[in-house]
Each structure stands twice: as structure tokens, then as C-alpha cells.
C-alpha positions in Angstrom: -63.5 -73.5 112.1 -63.4 -69.8 112.9 -63.3 -67.4 109.9 -60.6 -64.8 109.6 -61.8 -61.2 110.0 -61.7 -60.4 106.3 -63.3 -63.7 105.4 -65.9 -63.2 108.1 -66.9 -59.8 106.6 -67.1 -61.3 103.1 -69.2 -64.1 104.5 -71.6 -61.7 106.1 -71.9 -59.6 103.0 -72.6 -62.6 100.8 -75.0 -64.4 103.2 -78.7 -64.3 102.9 -80.5 -66.4 105.5 -84.1 -67.6 105.4 -86.2 -68.3 108.5 -89.5 -70.1 108.1 -92.7 -71.0 110.0 -95.8 -72.6 108.6 -97.3 -69.2 107.7 -94.4 -66.9 106.9 -90.9 -66.5 105.6 -88.2 -64.0 106.6 -85.1 -63.3 104.7 -82.2 -61.0 105.8 -79.2 -59.5 104.0 -76.7 -56.8 104.8 -76.8 -53.9 102.3 -73.6 -53.6 100.2 -72.1 -50.6 98.2 -73.4 -52.0 94.9 -76.9 -52.1 96.4 -77.0 -48.3 96.7 -76.5 -45.0 94.9 -73.5 -42.7 95.1 -74.6 -41.2 98.4 -75.4 -44.5 100.1 -79.2 -44.7 99.7 -80.2 -48.3 98.9 -81.8 -48.5 95.4 -85.6 -49.0 95.4 -85.1 -51.7 92.9 -82.8 -53.6 95.2 -85.5 -53.6 97.9 -88.2 -54.6 95.3 -86.1 -57.5 94.3 -85.7 -58.7 97.9 -89.5 -58.3 98.4 -90.2 -60.5 95.3 -87.7 -63.1 96.3 -89.4 -63.6 99.7 -92.8 -63.7 98.0 -91.6 -66.2 95.5 -90.2 -68.5 98.3 -93.4 -68.6 100.4 -95.7 -68.7 97.3 -93.8 -71.6 95.8 -93.6 -73.5 99.1 -97.3 -73.2 99.7 -98.3 -74.3 96.2 -96.2 -77.4 96.6 -97.8 -78.5 99.9 -100.3 -80.7 98.0 -99.9 -83.8 95.7 -99.7 -83.4 92.0 -97.6 -81.3 89.7 -94.6 -79.6 91.2 -94.7 -75.9 90.4 -93.1 -72.5 90.7 -95.0 -69.3 91.8 -94.7 -66.6 89.1 -95.2 -62.9 89.9 -98.4 -61.5 88.3 -98.9 -58.2 90.0 -97.5 -55.9 92.7 -99.9 -53.4 94.4 -98.8 -49.8 95.1 -95.7 -49.9 97.3 -94.6 -46.9 99.5 -91.0 -46.4 100.6 -91.6 -45.2 104.1 -87.9 -44.6 105.2 -84.6 -44.8 103.3 -82.2 -47.7 103.8 -78.4 -47.3 103.8 -75.3 -49.2 103.1 -74.3 -51.4 106.1 -77.9 -51.8 107.4 -79.5 -55.2 107.4 -82.8 -55.6 105.5 -85.2 -58.1 107.1 -88.0 -59.0 104.6 -90.9 -61.0 106.0 -93.6 -62.5 103.8 -97.0 -64.0 104.7 -99.8 -65.5 102.6 -103.0 -63.6 103.3 -105.4 -64.9 100.6 -105.7 -67.7 98.0 -108.0 -68.1 95.0 -108.2 -71.1 92.8 -105.2 -70.1 90.8 -103.5 -67.2 92.6 -101.8 -66.4 95.9 -101.8 -63.0 97.7 -98.6 -62.4 99.7 -98.1 -59.5 102.1 -94.5 -58.4 102.6 -92.9 -56.1 105.2 -89.4 -54.8 105.1 -87.5 -53.6 108.2 -84.0 -52.0 108.2 -81.7 -52.6 111.1 -78.8 -50.5 112.1 -76.5 -53.3 113.5 -74.4 -50.8 115.5 -77.3 -49.2 117.4 -79.9 -52.0 117.0 -82.5 -49.5 115.8 -85.1 -50.9 113.4 -87.5 -49.1 111.0 -90.3 -50.2 108.8 -89.2 -49.2 105.3 -91.7 -50.9 103.0 -95.1 -52.7 103.0 -96.1 -54.5 99.8 -98.8 -56.8 98.4 -97.9 -59.2 95.6 -100.0 -61.7 93.6 -98.5 -65.0 92.3 -99.7 -67.6 89.9 -98.2 -71.2 90.1 -97.1 -72.8 86.9 -96.3 -76.5 86.5 -92.7 -77.5 86.1 -93.8 -80.3 83.7 -95.9 -78.0 81.5 -95.1 -74.3 81.7 -98.4 -73.4 80.1 -100.4 -75.2 82.8 -101.6 -73.2 85.8 -101.7 -75.3 89.0 -104.6 -75.1 91.5 -103.6 -73.4 94.7 -104.2 -75.1 98.1 -106.6 -73.0 100.2 -105.5 -71.4 103.4 -107.4 -71.2 106.7 -108.7 -67.8 107.7 -109.2 -66.5 111.2 -112.7 -65.3 110.4 -115.2 -65.2 107.5 -114.7 -61.4 107.4 -110.9 -61.9 106.7 -111.7 -64.2 103.8 -114.3 -61.8 102.4 -111.9 -58.9 102.6 -109.3 -61.0 100.7 -111.8 -61.9 98.0 -112.6 -58.2 97.5 -108.9 -57.4 97.0 -108.6 -60.3 94.6 -111.6 -59.1 92.5 -110.4 -55.5 92.5 -106.8 -56.3 91.3 -108.2 -58.7 88.7 -110.4 -56.0 87.2 -107.6 -53.4 87.2 -105.2 -55.9 85.5 -107.8 -56.4 82.7 -108.3 -52.6 82.3 -104.5 -52.0 82.2 -104.0 -54.8 79.6 -106.5 -53.2 77.3 -104.5 -49.9 77.1 -101.0 -51.3 77.1 -100.3 -51.1 73.4 -98.6 -47.6 73.3 -95.0 -47.5 72.3 -92.7 -44.6 73.3 -91.1 -42.8 70.4 -87.8 -41.1 70.8 -87.4 -37.3 70.1 -84.2 -35.6 69.2 -82.9 -32.3 70.6 -85.6 -31.9 73.3 -86.1 -28.8 75.4 -85.1 -29.1 79.1 -87.8 -30.1 81.6 -90.0 -31.6 78.8 -91.0 -35.3 78.7 -88.7 -35.9 75.8 -85.7 -34.4 77.6 -85.7 -36.9 80.5 -87.2 -39.9 78.6 -84.8 -42.8 79.0 -84.5 -46.5 77.9 -82.3 -49.4 78.9 -81.7 -52.6 76.9 -81.0 -55.9 78.7 -80.5 -59.5 77.5 -82.2 -62.0 79.8 -79.6 -64.5 80.9 -79.8 -67.7 82.9 -79.1 -65.9 86.2 -82.1 -63.7 85.7 -84.5 -66.6 85.4 -86.6 -69.1 87.4 -86.5 -72.9 87.0 -89.0 -72.4 84.2 -86.5 -70.3 82.2 -88.6 -67.1 82.6 -87.3 -63.9 84.2 -87.7 -63.3 87.9 -90.2 -60.5 88.6 -87.7 -59.0 91.0 -85.0 -58.7 88.2 -87.6 -56.8 86.0 -88.6 -54.5 88.9 -85.0 -53.6 89.6 -84.3 -52.6 86.0 -87.6 -50.6 85.9 -86.5 -48.7 89.0 -83.1 -48.0 87.5 -84.7 -46.5 84.4 -87.2 -44.5 86.5 -84.3 -43.2 88.6 -82.5 -42.0 85.4 -85.6 -40.2 84.2 -86.0 -38.5 87.6 -82.3 -37.5 87.8 -82.2 -36.1 84.3 -85.3 -34.0 85.1 -84.1 -32.4 88.3 -80.3 -32.9 88.3 -80.2 -33.7 92.0 -80.0 -36.8 94.3 -83.3 -38.7 93.9 -84.9 -41.6 95.8 -87.8 -43.9 95.2 -90.9 -42.7 97.2 -93.5 -45.2 96.0 -94.5 -47.6 93.3 -98.0 -47.9 92.1 -99.4 -51.3 91.0 -97.0 -53.2 88.8 -98.8 -55.3 86.2 -97.0 -58.3 84.6 -99.0 -58.9 81.5 -96.9 -61.6 79.8 -94.0 -63.8 80.8 -90.5 -63.0 79.5 -88.3 -65.9 78.4 -84.6 -66.5 78.7 -82.8 -65.1 75.7 -85.3 -62.3 75.1 -83.9 -58.7 74.7 -86.0 -56.4 76.9 -86.3 -52.6 76.5 -87.2 -50.8 79.6 -88.5 -47.3 78.8 -89.5 -44.5 81.2 -91.1 -41.1 80.8 -92.1 -38.3 83.1 -95.9 -38.0 83.4 -96.5 -35.6 86.3 -94.6 -33.4 88.8 -95.7 -31.8 92.0 -93.6 -29.4 94.0 -91.6 -32.2 95.6 -92.3 -35.4 93.7 -92.2 -36.9 90.2 -94.3 -39.6 88.6 -92.6 -41.7 86.0 -94.4 -44.3 83.8 -92.3 -47.3 82.9 -92.8 -49.9 80.2 -91.0 -53.2 79.6 -91.1 -54.5 76.0 -89.8 -58.0 75.2 -88.2 -59.1 71.9 -87.7 -62.9 71.5 -84.6 -63.2 69.4 -84.8 -66.9 68.9 -88.5 -66.9 68.2 -88.5 -63.7 66.2 -91.7 -64.6 64.4 -93.6 -64.0 67.7 -92.7 -60.3 67.5 -92.1 -57.7 70.2 -94.7 -57.4 73.0 -95.4 -55.3 76.0 -94.7 -57.4 79.2 -94.9 -55.1 82.2 -96.1 -51.6 83.1 -96.0 -49.4 86.2 -95.8 -45.9 87.7 -92.9 -45.0 90.0 -92.8 -41.9 92.2 -89.5 -40.2 93.1 -88.6 -37.3 95.3 -85.7 -34.9 94.9 -83.2 -34.4 97.8 -80.7 -31.7 98.5 -77.2 -32.3 99.9 -78.6 -32.8 103.4 -81.0 -35.4 102.2 -84.0 -33.1 102.7 -86.8 -32.8 100.1 -85.9 -30.4 97.4 -88.3 -28.6 95.0 -88.9 -30.3 91.6 -88.8 -28.2 88.4 -92.3 -28.1 86.8 -92.8 -30.4 83.8 -93.3 -28.7 80.5 -96.0 -30.3 78.4 -96.0 -30.5 74.6 -99.3 -31.5 73.0 -102.7 -32.8 74.2 -101.5 -36.3 74.9 -98.8 -35.2 77.4 -101.4 -32.8 79.0 -103.8 -35.7 79.4 -101.2 -37.9 81.0 -100.3 -35.0 83.3 -103.9 -34.6 84.5 -104.2 -38.4 85.0 -101.0 -38.3 87.0 -102.3 -35.4 89.1 -105.5 -37.3 89.9 -103.4 -40.3 91.1 -101.2 -37.9 93.2 -104.2 -36.3 94.9 -105.9 -39.7 95.5 -102.7 -41.1 97.1 -102.3 -37.9 99.1 -105.8 -38.2 100.5 -105.3 -41.8 101.3 -102.1 -41.0 103.2 -103.9 -38.3 105.3 -106.8 -40.7 106.0 -104.4 -43.4 107.2 -102.5 -40.9 109.4 -105.7 -39.8 111.0 -106.7 -43.4 111.8 -103.4 -44.1 113.4 -103.7 -41.1 115.8 
């Protein structure tokens, strides 16, 4: 039966379709007004959530191709992710995911995002991301299931994947060792200081936020983190802002349904046209209060300021107060210069 025009539009807006082959998964969805900011740029968090959903689908499918415990792939880490081009309301996002490496207990998933203008047919690559998943048994949530190995096209491809696995494992451990710092609020801050733009958001984890295990989806967490980072950036520069990139996102501990999470963000570094915001997610289990509050996720987001014509706009310099803020600024500057050098090197290789 044919759908009426208004019902057809509603059907298109609500529909997400999934295409699948043995080695990859593609999801597609049209971008709606509630996916974007007030000027029509799709939120970085919306894109991150779609990336994680595609990764979760292919990771969970792969880990259930063997006999034994049924399982769900849980997000453990997201590598640095660059937002190459903006996406707008009315465009279709095509998110493709492919498994590129497996260890005994983890899966590496590479994800690409294309935006399609359905009027002109033009497509652009907007994001490339690498995610790591760990499969947990549905029968015993504390049990990590072994991952079926994949076939590699060459020994070199497998060795490159192993190096990526070892590098991210080491960085996760280093990050976990320094994740105990809690952000303290400051009253009546001076404009353009860290305290002036520092922001927090509190969210109760409900059933719709969670996997079959009753733990929050990584994509839900990333969307909330991006919202807080966006508030910090907007408070600092008072202009339209968009997500430019996300450094590695480390998921240190799982967050259970019923937890209250506090997502906190603070400015760590500014260049002439960009801002780095450090974001923390702290979880507070209300039912099991004796377990206490803990730090669950950490990441760095980079935003750029835009003028009324969507062109890059200068960012006000960050005013540091104290040695600790100066130290974080210098660390942020080192990351900025490292990423800038990497972008230039990648550009030269492509020419």
C-alpha cells in the first residue's frame, strides 16, 4: 500500500536501514532538525552515536559467529576522529563499518561516514573513525568472550593491526592511571578563563540508553560528551561552533542502568582558530551507593569557531590561572602541534 506524502516523509525521517555483507555493515539515516544546532549543522555527537551503532552491530555479529556464549560487543575505546566536512539537516548519512583486526578479546572496527545531498546526489566523506570493542557474555556480564579470528589479506596487514592493538592498549593503561582528577566549580569567574566556560551536565541512565546487558551505549555517552564540549566552546567564544575532531575516547569502566552520570568539560588550550576541551564522565550508582562515584570515560574534543557565513573565526585566547592550568595548556599545545604535523604529512602523501 502506498504511503500518503506526509506519512512517507515521516517514514523516511524515522527509517534507518542496514545493509550487510560478510565483512562490513552500512547504516543510513536522513538528518532531522533535532540532530542539528540552530544553524543546521549536524551535532558531532549525533554522528559519533551513528558511528558507534554501526560498530556495535558488526562487532556483535562477528563475535556471535562461533558456538558458545551469546554476547554483545561493548565499546572500549575510540581513536582520534576528525570531522572533515560539516553535515546538514536533510542530508543522508551513510555509515559503513568493517572489522580490520581481532585479538583474543577485542575487535578493531574501522568506520567511514559519507553525507549525501539527496537533491544533487553529491557525496562527501565527513568522518573516519577507529573503534575497539570487547564482547561480554549475555549469561554472565563479567565474562569476556573470546573473539573469532578474521582472515587477513597478508601477514603485513595482520602485523600492522597488532601494532595498533598494542599501542592503544598501552595508552589506555596510561590514561587510566591519571584519571582520578575531579573538576571543582569556581564562582564568579573572569571571562575567557577556564572557570568561565567550564560546564557540566547531569543525566540519569534509562532503559533506552542501554544495551541488552543493561549498560549504557557508548554512542549515548559520546553524544552527551559532545554536547558539554559544545557548551564550553560556545561560552568561551560566543559564536557558532562545530566539532572539528575528537582525540582518543577511553571507556575505563562500564556505566549501569540507573546510574546518574555527570559529564564535565573544561577548556585546556586555544589556538587562533580552534579550542581543545577536556571532557570527563563520572558515574554515581544510586541503587548501589556503597560502590561510590567513579570516573568512567575521558576524552579531548576540538572545536572551531565560525562566523555568520560559516567561515573560521578567530578564537579569544584562553587566560590561565595557576600552574596546573598552564601545564594543561602546554600539553594541549603539544597535541595541537602533533596533530597539525600529522595532517600536513597526510596531505603531502596524498599529492
